[in-house]
GUDREN-393877 format. One record per residue (C-alpha): residue in one letter; x negated, y, z negated. Coordinates in nm, 2 decimals, decimal comma. Layout:
<rs>
<"a" <X Y Z>>;
...
</rs>
This chain:
<rs>
<"m" <-6,43 8,18 -0,66>>;
<"k" <-6,69 7,90 -0,54>>;
<"r" <-6,45 7,67 -0,78>>;
<"r" <-6,10 7,82 -0,64>>;
<"s" <-6,18 7,82 -0,33>>;
<"l" <-6,30 7,44 -0,35>>;
<"y" <-5,90 7,33 -0,53>>;
<"i" <-5,73 7,56 -0,21>>;
<"v" <-6,01 7,35 0,02>>;
<"i" <-5,88 6,99 -0,20>>;
<"l" <-5,49 7,14 -0,16>>;
<"i" <-5,55 7,19 0,18>>;
<"w" <-5,66 6,83 0,27>>;
<"l" <-5,43 6,65 0,06>>;
<"i" <-5,09 6,83 0,19>>;
<"s" <-5,29 6,76 0,61>>;
<"l" <-5,32 6,38 0,45>>;
<"g" <-4,95 6,36 0,34>>;
<"g" <-4,82 6,54 0,66>>;
<"m" <-5,06 6,27 0,89>>;
<"l" <-4,89 5,97 0,67>>;
<"s" <-4,51 6,10 0,64>>;
<"s" <-4,57 6,08 1,03>>;
<"c" <-4,64 5,69 1,05>>;
<"k" <-4,32 5,48 1,07>>;
<"p" <-4,31 5,08 1,04>>;
<"q" <-4,44 4,88 1,35>>;
<"e" <-4,11 4,72 1,53>>;
<"f" <-4,18 4,37 1,63>>;
<"v" <-3,97 4,35 1,94>>;
<"v" <-4,02 3,96 2,07>>;
<"p" <-3,91 4,05 2,47>>;
<"d" <-3,67 3,86 2,64>>;
<"a" <-3,55 3,73 2,26>>;
<"g" <-3,21 3,57 2,42>>;
<"l" <-3,41 3,32 2,59>>;
<"y" <-3,43 3,15 2,25>>;
<"s" <-3,12 3,21 2,20>>;
<"k" <-2,91 2,82 2,15>>;
<"v" <-2,63 2,67 2,03>>;
<"f" <-2,60 2,36 1,85>>;
<"m" <-2,39 2,13 1,69>>;
<"q" <-2,52 2,12 1,34>>;
<"s" <-2,36 1,80 1,25>>;
<"a" <-2,58 1,65 1,58>>;
<"t" <-2,90 1,63 1,27>>;
<"e" <-2,73 1,31 1,10>>;
<"n" <-2,72 1,03 1,40>>;
<"p" <-2,51 0,87 1,40>>;
<"k" <-2,29 1,03 1,14>>;
<"e" <-2,13 0,74 0,94>>;
<"i" <-1,79 0,83 0,77>>;
<"e" <-1,56 0,54 0,63>>;
<"f" <-1,15 0,61 0,59>>;
<"e" <-0,91 0,39 0,41>>;
<"m" <-0,77 0,13 0,68>>;
<"t" <-0,42 0,30 0,69>>;
<"d" <-0,15 0,50 0,92>>;
<"d" <-0,24 0,81 0,91>>;
<"w" <-0,44 1,08 1,08>>;
<"y" <-0,80 1,26 0,90>>;
<"d" <-0,97 1,58 0,93>>;
<"i" <-1,34 1,56 1,09>>;
<"s" <-1,42 1,93 1,08>>;
<"v" <-1,65 1,99 1,45>>;
<"g" <-1,85 2,35 1,46>>;
<"a" <-2,10 2,50 1,64>>;
<"g" <-2,42 2,72 1,52>>;
<"f" <-2,59 2,97 1,66>>;
<"g" <-2,93 2,98 1,66>>;
<"g" <-3,26 3,22 1,74>>;
<"v" <-3,45 3,55 1,67>>;
<"d" <-3,10 3,76 1,73>>;
<"l" <-2,82 3,73 1,60>>;
<"p" <-2,54 3,71 1,90>>;
<"s" <-2,39 4,09 2,02>>;
<"s" <-2,05 3,96 2,10>>;
<"p" <-1,89 3,63 2,06>>;
<"v" <-1,98 3,33 2,18>>;
<"t" <-1,76 3,06 2,27>>;
<"v" <-1,83 2,67 2,29>>;
<"n" <-1,64 2,40 2,46>>;
<"f" <-1,71 2,02 2,30>>;
<"k" <-1,51 1,69 2,46>>;
<"v" <-1,52 1,37 2,36>>;
<"d" <-1,75 1,14 2,60>>;
<"l" <-1,74 0,80 2,56>>;
<"s" <-1,91 0,74 2,88>>;
<"l" <-2,24 0,74 2,59>>;
<"v" <-2,18 0,46 2,35>>;
<"g" <-2,34 0,28 2,59>>;
<"s" <-2,65 0,42 2,60>>;
<"f" <-2,64 0,51 2,29>>;
<"n" <-2,63 0,10 2,19>>;
<"e" <-2,90 0,08 2,42>>;
<"e" <-3,19 0,29 2,28>>;
<"n" <-3,07 0,17 1,93>>;
<"g" <-3,04 -0,19 1,95>>;
<"t" <-2,64 -0,19 1,82>>;
<"n" <-2,33 -0,30 1,95>>;
<"y" <-2,08 -0,07 1,85>>;
<"p" <-1,74 -0,06 2,04>>;
<"a" <-1,63 0,29 2,15>>;
<"a" <-1,34 0,44 1,89>>;
<"p" <-1,02 0,34 2,14>>;
<"n" <-0,84 0,61 2,32>>;
<"e" <-0,56 0,59 2,05>>;
<"s" <-0,74 0,64 1,77>>;
<"y" <-0,82 1,01 1,76>>;
<"d" <-0,69 1,32 1,89>>;
<"f" <-0,90 1,61 1,98>>;
<"e" <-0,70 1,88 2,14>>;
<"q" <-0,84 2,18 2,02>>;
<"t" <-1,20 2,18 2,22>>;
<"t" <-1,29 2,53 2,19>>;
<"a" <-1,53 2,75 1,94>>;
<"v" <-1,60 3,11 1,89>>;
<"i" <-1,89 3,18 1,72>>;
<"p" <-1,85 3,54 1,64>>;
<"a" <-2,03 3,85 1,70>>;
<"g" <-2,30 3,88 1,40>>;
<"k" <-2,23 3,53 1,30>>;
<"t" <-2,43 3,19 1,33>>;
<"n" <-2,17 2,90 1,27>>;
<"s" <-1,87 2,92 1,49>>;
<"n" <-1,43 2,84 1,34>>;
<"t" <-1,38 2,44 1,29>>;
<"l" <-1,20 2,27 1,49>>;
<"a" <-1,04 1,89 1,38>>;
<"l" <-1,12 1,57 1,52>>;
<"r" <-0,83 1,41 1,41>>;
<"v" <-0,86 0,99 1,39>>;
<"n" <-0,59 0,72 1,27>>;
<"p" <-0,83 0,44 1,13>>;
<"s" <-0,51 0,18 1,16>>;
<"k" <-0,53 0,24 1,49>>;
<"l" <-0,93 0,10 1,53>>;
<"t" <-0,96 -0,28 1,60>>;
<"g" <-1,10 -0,42 1,30>>;
<"i" <-1,27 -0,30 1,03>>;
<"m" <-1,62 -0,26 1,22>>;
<"a" <-1,75 0,04 1,28>>;
<"h" <-1,70 0,24 1,59>>;
<"l" <-1,81 0,51 1,79>>;
<"l" <-1,72 0,86 1,89>>;
<"p" <-1,88 1,08 2,10>>;
<"v" <-1,86 1,50 2,06>>;
<"v" <-2,06 1,64 2,29>>;
<"i" <-2,13 2,07 2,33>>;
<"e" <-2,01 2,03 2,69>>;
<"s" <-2,07 2,42 2,78>>;
<"a" <-2,07 2,74 2,64>>;
<"d" <-2,15 3,10 2,78>>;
<"e" <-2,32 3,13 3,04>>;
<"s" <-2,62 3,33 2,92>>;
<"i" <-2,62 3,12 2,61>>;
<"s" <-2,87 2,76 2,64>>;
<"i" <-2,79 2,49 2,47>>;
<"n" <-3,00 2,26 2,22>>;
<"d" <-3,02 1,98 2,43>>;
<"e" <-3,14 1,82 2,05>>;
<"l" <-2,82 1,87 1,83>>;
<"r" <-2,61 1,86 2,13>>;
<"v" <-2,42 1,53 2,08>>;
<"t" <-2,34 1,42 1,75>>;
<"y" <-2,21 1,07 1,73>>;
<"y" <-1,95 0,97 1,49>>;
<"l" <-1,94 0,60 1,35>>;
<"i" <-1,59 0,58 1,22>>;
<"r" <-1,52 0,24 0,98>>;
<"g" <-1,18 0,16 0,83>>;
<"t" <-1,18 -0,03 0,44>>;
<"y" <-0,92 -0,18 0,28>>;
<"s" <-0,97 -0,11 -0,08>>;
<"v" <-0,64 -0,37 -0,15>>;
<"n" <-0,62 -0,61 0,17>>;
<"p" <-0,21 -0,57 0,27>>;
<"y" <-0,24 -0,95 0,41>>;
<"e" <-0,03 -1,28 0,33>>;
<"r" <-0,26 -1,57 0,38>>;
<"l" <-0,13 -1,82 0,61>>;
<"d" <0,09 -2,09 0,61>>;
<"r" <-0,17 -2,38 0,62>>;
<"s" <0,14 -2,66 0,72>>;
<"n" <0,02 -2,75 1,04>>;
<"w" <-0,33 -2,74 0,97>>;
<"a" <-0,55 -3,01 1,06>>;
<"i" <-1,01 -3,09 1,05>>;
<"v" <-1,10 -3,17 1,38>>;
<"d" <-1,45 -3,16 1,35>>;
<"f" <-1,73 -3,10 1,08>>;
<"s" <-2,06 -3,24 0,98>>;
<"t" <-2,07 -3,49 0,70>>;
<"d" <-1,86 -3,53 0,47>>;
<"e" <-1,81 -3,78 0,17>>;
<"n" <-1,57 -3,98 -0,09>>;
<"e" <-1,65 -3,86 -0,46>>;
<"n" <-1,36 -4,03 -0,60>>;
<"s" <-1,13 -3,81 -0,85>>;
<"q" <-1,26 -3,50 -0,69>>;
<"g" <-1,22 -3,57 -0,28>>;
<"g" <-1,54 -3,51 -0,05>>;
<"r" <-1,32 -3,60 0,22>>;
<"a" <-1,31 -3,29 0,48>>;
<"p" <-0,94 -3,23 0,45>>;
<"h" <-0,97 -3,15 0,08>>;
<"a" <-1,12 -2,84 0,22>>;
<"i" <-0,73 -2,73 0,34>>;
<"d" <-0,51 -2,93 0,11>>;
<"g" <-0,40 -2,73 -0,13>>;
<"d" <-0,57 -2,89 -0,47>>;
<"l" <-0,86 -2,61 -0,56>>;
<"n" <-0,96 -2,96 -0,79>>;
<"t" <-1,01 -3,13 -0,45>>;
<"i" <-1,36 -3,05 -0,25>>;
<"w" <-1,48 -3,15 0,07>>;
<"a" <-1,85 -3,19 -0,01>>;
<"t" <-2,12 -3,28 0,27>>;
<"q" <-2,29 -3,66 0,30>>;
<"w" <-2,49 -3,71 -0,05>>;
<"r" <-2,51 -4,13 -0,13>>;
<"d" <-2,66 -4,30 0,17>>;
<"a" <-2,84 -4,00 0,34>>;
<"k" <-2,86 -3,66 0,21>>;
<"p" <-2,89 -3,40 0,52>>;
<"r" <-2,97 -3,04 0,43>>;
<"p" <-2,78 -2,74 0,64>>;
<"p" <-2,68 -2,71 0,84>>;
<"h" <-2,35 -2,86 0,78>>;
<"f" <-1,98 -2,71 0,98>>;
<"i" <-1,61 -2,79 0,96>>;
<"t" <-1,39 -2,74 1,25>>;
<"i" <-1,03 -2,64 1,16>>;
<"d" <-0,73 -2,63 1,43>>;
<"l" <-0,46 -2,38 1,28>>;
<"g" <-0,20 -2,59 1,49>>;
<"q" <-0,11 -2,26 1,70>>;
<"e" <-0,27 -1,97 1,77>>;
<"e" <-0,25 -1,72 1,54>>;
<"v" <-0,31 -1,38 1,47>>;
<"v" <-0,65 -1,37 1,20>>;
<"h" <-0,82 -1,11 1,00>>;
<"g" <-1,02 -1,32 0,75>>;
<"l" <-1,10 -1,62 0,53>>;
<"f" <-1,05 -1,68 0,20>>;
<"i" <-1,35 -1,95 0,10>>;
<"r" <-1,31 -2,10 -0,22>>;
<"g" <-1,66 -2,34 -0,36>>;
<"r" <-1,69 -2,63 -0,58>>;
<"m" <-1,60 -2,51 -0,96>>;
<"a" <-1,78 -2,66 -1,27>>;
<"g" <-1,56 -2,57 -1,57>>;
<"d" <-1,40 -2,20 -1,53>>;
<"a" <-1,72 -2,07 -1,33>>;
<"p" <-1,86 -2,18 -0,95>>;
<"r" <-2,08 -2,46 -0,94>>;
<"d" <-2,42 -2,30 -0,95>>;
<"r" <-2,59 -2,53 -0,68>>;
<"g" <-2,41 -2,56 -0,33>>;
<"n" <-2,14 -2,34 -0,19>>;
<"p" <-2,15 -2,16 0,07>>;
<"k" <-2,46 -1,84 0,08>>;
<"e" <-2,51 -1,76 0,42>>;
<"l" <-2,31 -1,85 0,70>>;
<"r" <-2,19 -1,85 1,04>>;
<"v" <-1,76 -1,85 1,15>>;
<"e" <-1,69 -1,93 1,51>>;
<"t" <-1,34 -1,85 1,67>>;
<"s" <-1,18 -2,01 2,00>>;
<"e" <-0,88 -2,02 2,07>>;
<"n" <-0,92 -2,41 2,29>>;
<"g" <-1,13 -2,54 2,04>>;
<"t" <-1,43 -2,52 2,34>>;
<"d" <-1,48 -2,19 2,45>>;
<"w" <-1,62 -1,98 2,11>>;
<"i" <-1,54 -1,62 2,18>>;
<"y" <-1,63 -1,54 1,88>>;
<"s" <-1,95 -1,58 1,61>>;
<"q" <-1,97 -1,34 1,31>>;
<"e" <-2,32 -1,42 1,03>>;
<"y" <-2,21 -1,35 0,68>>;
<"s" <-2,40 -1,38 0,31>>;
<"v" <-2,14 -1,45 0,00>>;
<"p" <-2,21 -1,44 -0,37>>;
<"n" <-2,17 -1,69 -0,56>>;
<"d" <-1,80 -1,63 -0,67>>;
<"e" <-1,49 -1,82 -0,74>>;
<"e" <-1,34 -1,70 -0,40>>;
<"n" <-1,53 -1,48 -0,13>>;
<"e" <-1,32 -1,27 0,08>>;
<"i" <-1,46 -1,21 0,42>>;
<"w" <-1,35 -0,99 0,71>>;
<"f" <-1,39 -1,01 1,08>>;
<"d" <-1,52 -0,77 1,24>>;
<"y" <-1,21 -0,75 1,47>>;
<"t" <-0,79 -0,85 1,43>>;
<"q" <-0,81 -1,17 1,69>>;
<"n" <-0,60 -1,42 1,79>>;
<"v" <-0,70 -1,81 1,74>>;
<"r" <-0,62 -2,15 1,73>>;
<"y" <-0,99 -2,29 1,58>>;
<"i" <-1,22 -2,16 1,36>>;
<"k" <-1,61 -2,32 1,31>>;
<"i" <-1,74 -2,24 0,99>>;
<"t" <-2,15 -2,37 0,92>>;
<"v" <-2,27 -2,33 0,65>>;
<"n" <-2,67 -2,23 0,70>>;
<"e" <-2,78 -2,17 0,31>>;
<"t" <-2,58 -2,25 -0,05>>;
<"h" <-2,71 -2,09 -0,34>>;
<"m" <-2,98 -2,26 -0,49>>;
<"d" <-3,10 -2,39 -0,20>>;
<"f" <-2,91 -2,64 -0,23>>;
<"y" <-2,89 -2,93 0,05>>;
<"q" <-2,53 -3,03 -0,01>>;
<"t" <-2,25 -2,80 0,02>>;
<"h" <-1,91 -2,75 -0,12>>;
<"i" <-1,62 -2,60 -0,03>>;
<"s" <-1,28 -2,62 -0,23>>;
<"e" <-1,05 -2,45 0,03>>;
<"i" <-1,02 -2,26 0,31>>;
<"n" <-0,78 -2,03 0,41>>;
<"a" <-0,70 -1,69 0,66>>;
<"f" <-0,56 -1,38 0,64>>;
</rs>
């Protein structure tokens, strides 16, 4: 009897404990004012600037633009986000980053639909198409195109650190579409030094004479000046120029191992006095190097300064210079 009474007591205790446990629910974690922590942002702004290259053709390419939603809770209703292109941000970007990117020209992009919507219960909006035509850029140099979240629904904050995406757009050529310029009116109007190397020439005008077997060679007999060495060309009239071809001196079927340009600077001018453009290049010791200006130019005078040659040779050799 005593044992049975003990069993009854234990059974009653277990039933009571089960009832107590069943009445306990998991405690819900509630964040006060959760909406204050909800913000919209541009996912692409985590990579600034966002570099994109397109083939330099007269075609329109799409860049996807959209918004994300971050916070404690998912949005309970659709969130409207408005975008815009803001070229006024280019200057501050360049100043902060020590760059000198030009703004993409107005005619090079199209952004008609600028409103996206993040659906209720979702974290991403639909994507918008920012259309870009690389052929309408000013050249192959990278152009900056800032896209910013202009506004969102009043109840939603914008993450200022991820509010702007700086698209860095560059056009490239897989094949050079431009013909070499006619050099019949070209003339050498200035140069640092030259040398008479008998059958191979050596005189400065040999750099534009059309003969691959002759060269411009800087002085080596009475003196051996080291770089920089320069040569200045008058095109005879103003020309549209995209870049240059520079052919080095050959040794049989291969480029000579020393003396061909390695580090050089190209300057352009309309009058031969005021040099409006200057760009540095580093080129391999190839038979011929193709170098592109950052942007297409109308020029008459071109000055090439060789600051360093291959094998750090004191003398500079150039067989031919042409432009396209």
